[in-house]
N, C-alpha and C positions, 0 to 999 in steps of 0.2 A: 503494500499500500504505500502510496505517495501523496503528500499534500501539494495541491497545486493552486497556484493564483486564480482566484475567481475570473479575472480578466482573460485568463488564457483557455476557459471553458465556454463552449459554445452549445446551447440547446436550441434546436431548430423547431420544436414544437410548443403550441401555446400551452399554459398551465391553467388548471381549475383553482380560482382563489380559494374555496373551501379546503381542498387537499393541501394547499400550501400552509394555510392557516394551521392544519392538524400538525404538520411537520414543524411549524415554528414553535407550537406548544411543546412539543415532545423536546426539541432542541433547547428550547429555553428552561425546560425541566432538568436538563442534564442527562436525557436519554442518549445512549449512543445510537448512530444510525450507521446503515451499512454504507462503504464507500460508494462514490459514484462510479459507474462503470463507463469508461471512455475509450474512444479510439483516436489514435493520432491523425492529424490532418496535415497536408503539405505545407501549410503556412506556419506550422509549429504550435498551433493551438490544438485542443482537443475536443473531439465531438462527444457529447453526453449520449450514450446510448441508453442508458437507465440511470434515473435519478434527477429528472428535470424539475421535479416538485423539490426534491432536497435543495438543489442549487438555487432555486428561487427562494425558498425559505431562508438559507444561509446567507444569501444576497440581501435579503431585506432586514435580516438581523444583523447587518453591518459586518459579517464575517469577511475576511479577505483571502482565506485559503479554505479548501474544501478536500476532504479525503477522497481520493480515486484510486482505482484499479485498472490497469490497462487490460483490456479485453483479450489481446493478442497473447497474452502471457499466461492466461488461465487455462487449466485442464478442464475436461468436460464435467469432472466431479466437482471441482470448485465452482464452476459457472452453475451447476444446478445447485448447490449449497447457496450461492449467492442469491439466486432466483427465489429460493425458499425464505431466506432471510427478509428479502425485500418485501414479499407478499405478505409476510407475517407481522411485519411492523406494525401496520396501522390496525391490525387485529388485536393488539394488546401484548402479543408476545415478541420478545426480543432476545434472540440468542446472545450469550456473553461474548462469543468468539465468531468472527467471521473467516471465511477461507482464505489461507495464506497465498500470496502471490508468488509465483515459481521464481521471479527475478525481481530485483528492487530498483 
């Protein structure tokens, strides 16, 4: 997992203000969130493949950096564990550990 500056992360899809507000409450309460799943772009920035609501919440809360995982370095098992953690977050369950990245 790497922390990347918010300005280097690009989310191409719109966000739902209700879901962003849910993430803001979780983050403000100190709840750990899964890292954003990103893919490198030719211009040196990173496309957010999964996590646009978390990115919007972090941005609105004034955070400068976001936890990220490069999609290209994840094994299929890590990718599946990541997806499960992301789905379960808003259902009230949050695993204590996230899949580790194969490379840093």
